[in-house]
Structures are given as C-alpha cells and as structure tokens.
GUPA-597304 format. One record per residue (C-alpha): residue in three letters; x, z, y. Coordinates in steps of 0.25 Angstrom, whole numbers. Each point is the difference from the previous one (the first is absolute). Layout:
N
{node 'ALA', {X, Z, Y}}
...
***
This chain:
332
{node 'MET', {343, -223, 27}}
{node 'LYS', {6, -10, 10}}
{node 'THR', {-9, -12, 4}}
{node 'ARG', {9, -10, -7}}
{node 'ASN', {-3, 7, -13}}
{node 'ARG', {-15, -1, 0}}
{node 'GLU', {1, -8, -14}}
{node 'PHE', {7, 12, -6}}
{node 'LYS', {-10, 10, 6}}
{node 'LYS', {-12, -8, -6}}
{node 'ALA', {7, 0, -14}}
{node 'VAL', {1, 15, 1}}
{node 'LYS', {-12, 7, -7}}
{node 'GLY', {-5, 14, -1}}
{node 'SER', {6, 7, -12}}
{node 'LEU', {-8, 5, -12}}
{node 'CYS', {7, 14, 2}}
{node 'SER', {-6, 1, 14}}
{node 'PRO', {-7, -9, 10}}
{node 'SER', {9, 4, 11}}
{node 'ILE', {13, -4, -7}}
{node 'PRO', {4, -15, 1}}
{node 'LYS', {3, -7, -13}}
{node 'VAL', {11, -10, -1}}
{node 'PRO', {4, -10, -11}}
{node 'CYS', {14, -1, -5}}
{node 'LYS', {-1, -15, 0}}
{node 'LEU', {2, -7, 14}}
{node 'SER', {-10, -10, 5}}
{node 'LEU', {4, -14, 5}}
{node 'SER', {-2, 5, 14}}
{node 'ASP', {10, 12, -3}}
{node 'ARG', {10, -9, -5}}
{node 'PHE', {-1, -10, 12}}
{node 'ASN', {1, 11, 10}}
{node 'ASN', {11, 7, -7}}
{node 'PHE', {8, -14, 0}}
{node 'LEU', {-3, -1, 15}}
{node 'VAL', {5, 14, 3}}
{node 'ARG', {13, -3, -8}}
{node 'ALA', {2, -12, 9}}
{node 'SER', {-1, 10, 12}}
{node 'PHE', {-14, -5, 4}}
{node 'ASN', {-9, 12, 6}}
{node 'ARG', {9, 10, -8}}
{node 'HIS', {-2, 11, 11}}
{node 'ASP', {-15, -1, -2}}
{node 'TYR', {-1, 2, -16}}
{node 'ALA', {-6, 13, -3}}
{node 'VAL', {-11, 7, -9}}
{node 'ASP', {-7, 12, 4}}
{node 'PRO', {7, 13, -3}}
{node 'GLY', {-8, 9, -10}}
{node 'LEU', {-2, 1, -15}}
{node 'TYR', {-3, -12, -9}}
{node 'ALA', {-4, -1, -15}}
{node 'LEU', {7, -10, -8}}
{node 'GLY', {-7, -3, -13}}
{node 'GLU', {-9, 12, -5}}
{node 'PRO', {9, 12, 4}}
{node 'THR', {-4, 14, -5}}
{node 'ALA', {4, 14, 4}}
{node 'ASP', {12, -2, -9}}
{node 'SER', {5, -13, 6}}
{node 'PRO', {13, -1, 7}}
{node 'VAL', {0, 0, 16}}
{node 'MET', {9, -10, 6}}
{node 'VAL', {4, 1, 14}}
{node 'SER', {2, -12, 8}}
{node 'ALA', {1, -6, 14}}
{node 'ASN', {-11, -7, 7}}
{node 'TYR', {9, -13, 2}}
{node 'LYS', {-9, -9, -8}}
{node 'LEU', {12, -7, -7}}
{node 'THR', {5, 13, -5}}
{node 'PHE', {-15, 4, -5}}
{node 'ASP', {-1, -14, -7}}
{node 'LEU', {13, 2, -7}}
{node 'LEU', {-4, 13, -5}}
{node 'ARG', {-13, -3, -6}}
{node 'GLN', {5, -13, -6}}
{node 'ALA', {11, 9, -7}}
{node 'LEU', {-11, 9, -6}}
{node 'VAL', {-8, -11, -8}}
{node 'GLY', {-8, 6, -11}}
{node 'LEU', {2, 14, 6}}
{node 'SER', {-11, 9, 6}}
{node 'ALA', {6, 8, 12}}
{node 'TRP', {-2, 5, 14}}
{node 'ILE', {7, -5, 12}}
{node 'LEU', {2, 9, 12}}
{node 'VAL', {3, -9, 11}}
{node 'LEU', {7, 6, 12}}
{node 'ASP', {-1, -5, 14}}
{node 'THR', {14, -6, 3}}
{node 'ASN', {-5, -9, 11}}
{node 'GLY', {1, -12, -9}}
{node 'VAL', {14, 2, -4}}
{node 'ASN', {6, 1, -14}}
{node 'VAL', {4, 12, -7}}
{node 'TRP', {15, 0, 3}}
{node 'CYS', {0, -4, 14}}
{node 'ALA', {-12, 10, 3}}
{node 'ALA', {8, 11, -7}}
{node 'GLY', {11, -2, 10}}
{node 'LYS', {-9, 0, 12}}
{node 'GLY', {-8, 12, -5}}
{node 'THR', {-13, -6, -2}}
{node 'PHE', {1, 1, -15}}
{node 'GLY', {3, 14, 1}}
{node 'THR', {-4, 14, -4}}
{node 'LYS', {-11, 3, 11}}
{node 'GLU', {-7, -13, -3}}
{node 'LEU', {0, 2, -15}}
{node 'VAL', {-5, 14, 1}}
{node 'ASN', {-11, -4, 10}}
{node 'ARG', {-4, -12, -9}}
{node 'VAL', {-2, 9, -12}}
{node 'LYS', {-9, 9, 8}}
{node 'LEU', {-8, -11, 7}}
{node 'THR', {-3, -7, -13}}
{node 'LYS', {-3, 13, -7}}
{node 'LEU', {9, -5, -11}}
{node 'SER', {-1, 14, -7}}
{node 'GLU', {-15, -3, -3}}
{node 'PHE', {4, -13, -8}}
{node 'VAL', {12, 4, -8}}
{node 'SER', {2, 12, -9}}
{node 'HIS', {15, 0, 0}}
{node 'ARG', {9, 2, 13}}
{node 'ARG', {10, -11, -1}}
{node 'LEU', {3, -11, 10}}
{node 'ILE', {9, -12, -4}}
{node 'VAL', {8, -4, 12}}
{node 'PRO', {9, -12, 1}}
{node 'GLN', {14, 4, -1}}
{node 'LEU', {3, -9, 13}}
{node 'GLY', {-10, 10, 7}}
{node 'ALA', {8, 12, -3}}
{node 'THR', {7, 1, 13}}
{node 'GLY', {-13, 2, 7}}
{node 'ILE', {-6, 10, -10}}
{node 'SER', {4, 15, -2}}
{node 'ALA', {-6, 4, -13}}
{node 'HIS', {0, 15, 1}}
{node 'GLU', {-7, -2, 14}}
{node 'VAL', {-11, -9, -7}}
{node 'ARG', {-2, 10, -11}}
{node 'ALA', {-1, 12, 10}}
{node 'GLU', {-10, -7, 9}}
{node 'SER', {-8, -7, -10}}
{node 'GLY', {2, 6, -14}}
{node 'PHE', {5, -14, -5}}
{node 'ASN', {13, -2, -7}}
{node 'VAL', {8, -12, 4}}
{node 'VAL', {6, -9, -11}}
{node 'TYR', {9, -11, 4}}
{node 'GLY', {-2, -13, -7}}
{node 'PRO', {9, -12, -2}}
{node 'VAL', {6, -8, 10}}
{node 'ARG', {-9, -13, -4}}
{node 'ALA', {-14, 0, -3}}
{node 'GLU', {2, -9, -12}}
{node 'ASP', {6, 12, -7}}
{node 'LEU', {-12, 10, 2}}
{node 'ILE', {-7, -3, -13}}
{node 'THR', {13, 3, -8}}
{node 'PHE', {2, 12, 9}}
{node 'LEU', {-14, 6, -3}}
{node 'SER', {1, -3, -15}}
{node 'ALA', {13, 8, 0}}
{node 'GLY', {-7, 12, 5}}
{node 'LEU', {4, -2, 15}}
{node 'LYS', {15, -1, -4}}
{node 'ALA', {8, -11, 7}}
{node 'THR', {13, -7, -6}}
{node 'PRO', {12, -1, 8}}
{node 'LYS', {-3, -15, 2}}
{node 'MET', {-13, 4, 6}}
{node 'ARG', {7, 8, 10}}
{node 'GLU', {9, -11, 4}}
{node 'VAL', {-2, -6, 14}}
{node 'THR', {5, -15, -1}}
{node 'PHE', {1, -11, 10}}
{node 'SER', {0, -12, -10}}
{node 'LEU', {-1, -15, 3}}
{node 'PRO', {-15, 0, -2}}
{node 'ASP', {-1, 12, 9}}
{node 'ARG', {8, -8, 10}}
{node 'LEU', {-7, -13, -1}}
{node 'VAL', {-13, 6, 2}}
{node 'LEU', {4, 4, 14}}
{node 'VAL', {6, -14, 4}}
{node 'PRO', {-14, -6, 4}}
{node 'VAL', {-2, 11, 10}}
{node 'GLU', {13, -3, 7}}
{node 'VAL', {-2, -15, 0}}
{node 'VAL', {-14, 1, 6}}
{node 'GLN', {3, 11, 10}}
{node 'GLY', {12, -8, 6}}
{node 'PHE', {-6, -14, -1}}
{node 'ARG', {-6, -1, 14}}
{node 'TYR', {13, 4, 6}}
{node 'PHE', {7, -10, -9}}
{node 'ALA', {-10, -11, 4}}
{node 'PHE', {2, 3, 15}}
{node 'ALA', {15, 0, -1}}
{node 'SER', {0, -12, -8}}
{node 'ILE', {-8, -8, 10}}
{node 'PHE', {10, 5, 11}}
{node 'LEU', {12, -4, -8}}
{node 'PHE', {-6, -14, -4}}
{node 'LEU', {-2, -3, 15}}
{node 'LEU', {14, 4, 3}}
{node 'GLY', {8, -5, -11}}
{node 'GLY', {-9, -8, -10}}
{node 'ILE', {-2, 3, -15}}
{node 'ASN', {14, 6, -4}}
{node 'PRO', {-2, 13, 8}}
{node 'VAL', {-14, 2, -6}}
{node 'VAL', {7, -2, -14}}
{node 'ASN', {10, 11, 3}}
{node 'LEU', {-10, 9, 5}}
{node 'LEU', {-8, -2, -13}}
{node 'ALA', {12, 3, -8}}
{node 'ALA', {2, 13, 8}}
{node 'TYR', {-15, 4, -2}}
{node 'PHE', {2, -3, -15}}
{node 'ALA', {13, 8, -1}}
{node 'GLY', {-6, 12, 5}}
{node 'ALA', {-15, 0, -5}}
{node 'VAL', {3, -6, -14}}
{node 'LEU', {15, -1, -4}}
{node 'GLY', {3, 14, 5}}
{node 'PRO', {-10, 7, -9}}
{node 'VAL', {2, -9, -12}}
{node 'LEU', {15, 3, 0}}
{node 'LEU', {-1, 14, 5}}
{node 'PRO', {7, 7, -12}}
{node 'TRP', {12, -10, 1}}
{node 'LEU', {2, -1, 15}}
{node 'PRO', {12, 8, 5}}
{node 'GLY', {-3, 13, 8}}
{node 'ARG', {-10, 11, -1}}
{node 'ALA', {-7, -2, 13}}
{node 'PHE', {-11, -11, 0}}
{node 'SER', {5, -5, 13}}
{node 'ILE', {14, -3, -6}}
{node 'LYS', {-7, -6, -13}}
{node 'GLY', {-8, -9, 9}}
{node 'PHE', {13, -4, 8}}
{node 'PHE', {6, -5, -13}}
{node 'ALA', {-13, -7, -4}}
{node 'GLY', {2, -7, 14}}
{node 'LEU', {14, -4, -3}}
{node 'ILE', {-5, -7, -13}}
{node 'MET', {-10, -8, 8}}
{node 'LEU', {10, -3, 11}}
{node 'ALA', {9, -6, -11}}
{node 'VAL', {-12, -8, -5}}
{node 'VAL', {-4, -6, 14}}
{node 'VAL', {15, -3, 3}}
{node 'ALA', {1, -8, -14}}
{node 'ALA', {-14, -7, 4}}
{node 'GLY', {6, -4, 13}}
{node 'THR', {-10, 6, 9}}
{node 'VAL', {11, 7, 8}}
{node 'GLU', {10, -8, 7}}
{node 'ALA', {15, 1, -2}}
{node 'SER', {2, 7, 13}}
{node 'LEU', {6, 13, -2}}
{node 'VAL', {-9, 6, 12}}
{node 'GLU', {-13, -5, -7}}
{node 'LEU', {5, 5, -13}}
{node 'LEU', {2, 14, 6}}
{node 'ALA', {-13, -1, 7}}
{node 'TRP', {-8, -3, -12}}
{node 'GLY', {8, 10, -8}}
{node 'LEU', {-5, 11, 10}}
{node 'LEU', {-14, -5, 0}}
{node 'ILE', {-2, -1, -15}}
{node 'THR', {7, 12, -4}}
{node 'SER', {-7, 9, 11}}
{node 'LEU', {-14, -5, -3}}
{node 'SER', {2, 1, -15}}
{node 'SER', {6, 14, 2}}
{node 'PHE', {-12, 4, 7}}
{node 'LEU', {-10, -6, -9}}
{node 'THR', {6, 6, -13}}
{node 'MET', {0, 14, 7}}
{node 'ASN', {-15, -1, 0}}
{node 'PHE', {0, 3, -15}}
{node 'THR', {7, 13, 2}}
{node 'GLY', {-13, 8, 1}}
{node 'ALA', {-5, -5, -13}}
{node 'SER', {12, 3, -8}}
{node 'THR', {6, 11, -7}}
{node 'TYR', {14, -2, 6}}
{node 'THR', {-2, 9, 12}}
{node 'SER', {-8, 12, 6}}
{node 'PRO', {-8, -1, 13}}
{node 'SER', {11, 6, 8}}
{node 'GLY', {9, -10, -6}}
{node 'VAL', {-9, -11, 4}}
{node 'LEU', {0, 5, 14}}
{node 'LYS', {15, 2, 1}}
{node 'GLU', {2, -15, -5}}
{node 'MET', {-9, -5, 10}}
{node 'LYS', {6, 7, 11}}
{node 'LEU', {14, -5, -4}}
{node 'ALA', {-4, -14, -4}}
{node 'MET', {-10, -5, 10}}
{node 'PRO', {9, 0, 12}}
{node 'LEU', {10, -8, -7}}
{node 'GLN', {-10, -10, -5}}
{node 'ILE', {-6, -2, 14}}
{node 'VAL', {14, -2, 6}}
{node 'ALA', {4, -9, -11}}
{node 'ALA', {-13, -9, 2}}
{node 'ILE', {2, 0, 15}}
{node 'VAL', {14, -4, -1}}
{node 'GLY', {-3, -11, -11}}
{node 'ALA', {-11, -6, 9}}
{node 'LEU', {8, 0, 12}}
{node 'LEU', {12, -7, -7}}
{node 'TRP', {-10, -10, -6}}
{node 'LEU', {-6, -3, 14}}
{node 'VAL', {15, -2, 5}}
{node 'VAL', {3, -10, -11}}
{node 'ARG', {-13, -7, 2}}
{node 'PHE', {-1, -2, 15}}
{node 'PHE', {15, 2, 5}}
***
C-alpha cells in the first residue's frame, strides 16, 4: 500500500476465512471519499494504489465469485462500492497504479500478470470453482485460453461498468447488450474536466501574469476563454462539435469562445489582433480538447498517436504566429 493510503490500510482487517487475506468493506470511509475527490482533481493521482493480491469482500466462501481488478485505488474503490451486500473475492493485479483500461493497453493488466497473481495468492485453495470475472475493458490485455492453459481458471468477461455487476451475477454471468456498450456520456466527460483544469492551471497562472504585465486584463480574459473552451466547452459539447478528431472539435470550441470575447470587447477591432487571438484561442483550445482523446471511445491508441502527430505541429505553429502577431500589434 502506498504511504498516502495508510488510513485505508488500517481499515483493512484480517478475513475470517483466512488471517492472511485482507478483508475490505463495501462502504467507503470519509478518508476514502476525500482522497478519491483529490485524485479526481488530479492531486497525487500517480501515487494512488493498493497492494496487489487477494482481498475478501464481506464473508466470501469457496463458492463466491472472484472479481479481477487493477491496483489503482480509485478502480478498486469503485468495484467494492458496486458490490454492496455481496460477498466476493477481489483479485488485484499489479498495474503500477493504473486503471484497468489504460493498463490493458500498456500490457500491465495482462495474461502473464493474471496467471502469476492467481499462483502467488494460491487462489485455488480458497475457491472451489475455476472462474475469474475480468472487466470487459481489460479484455485487450487478457488471453482467456492462455489463462486457462496456465492456471486452470476460466476467464468470464464482465460488464463494462462495475455498477452492472450484481445484475450480471444474478443473471448467471450473462451480460445484456447494454452492459457491453462502451459510452462516453456527458457525466463521463465531466468527471475528467477537473483533471485537465488542475493540470494546466500552473501554466495558465504563469502565462496570465506575463500577459497582464504586457497588456492588462483583456489578454488574461482571452487566455481564460481559450482555457475554458478546451478544458470545459470542448468535452461538454463533444458530440455536437463538427469533425471526428478531438483537435478539430477543440478548434470549433475555440471559435465559439472567440466569438464570445469579441462580443465582450476584450479583442480590439484591429484585423491583425483579431487574427492573433483567433490563432491563439483556437490552437490552445484544440490542444486541450485533444487531451480527452485517450479517455474516450472515439479512437484507438494508434488513432490517438496519429492525431497527435498531425495536430500538434499545427497547434504549435498557430500559437507562435498568433503570439507574434499580438506582440506586433501591442508594441509596434
């Protein structure tokens, strides 16, 4: 367990089924909730993990289901919260504190780690069945036939969302088509906004000070508009913005905010200044919105890399040209 999760470690007790198996509750403590809030806002999110291994939820027996999870604590907490009233085993893989979806893409939530964890925890001594319920989003990293050949356990792919697990179990491990759908709804997008806002804030603060010293409050307002366009407006309006690439969607979100600042009078009537802020706002908005690509269902990892290679040079050039034009207007 990482140092910053000492409160959670203290709350974990030895299971009645075995003193060596940590027992965890379904209900999150106030400390869990507070730390999860901080992580959602991008504070210490790279140091938020539980120890890999086998955990007992409730009072599991030899017939209780085995849920496979990542050792990212936010993922672990979402899983145990979704299993209220159920006794189960949770087999936590060592994903270096990364969530299931991303870890599967990186290979840490993978066949080798799953097989090793089954053996290291001596899982076969605690359950009479041979079923492992793996999150659907982790399927890209798991080869079911290899897991069976090397460990004797069968892999059953569960629903996309942990909240559907109890229904899935009640239906005899059968998922409905809706349980298999991977969506990127408004709540899914909004929950990512605080991360982007906090991560970029220090850069925004430094740039704001610089712009204020050079041009007063109006340039700061324009920069804030660009920041808002990319980190908030882009993801909120994502399905309705033109284009498939996030960089293009972010560009149009920037155009919307450009119209707002022009109407507000923070951009002077000069055609050159309008062009300068048009380039600055749309390039920054395009870049910030593109950061949401990896959390969406819109593109594959290869598609993300391809978009970045194409979009980032254009964003950089546009930002540099926009900044130079603004300096020309301001001082020449």
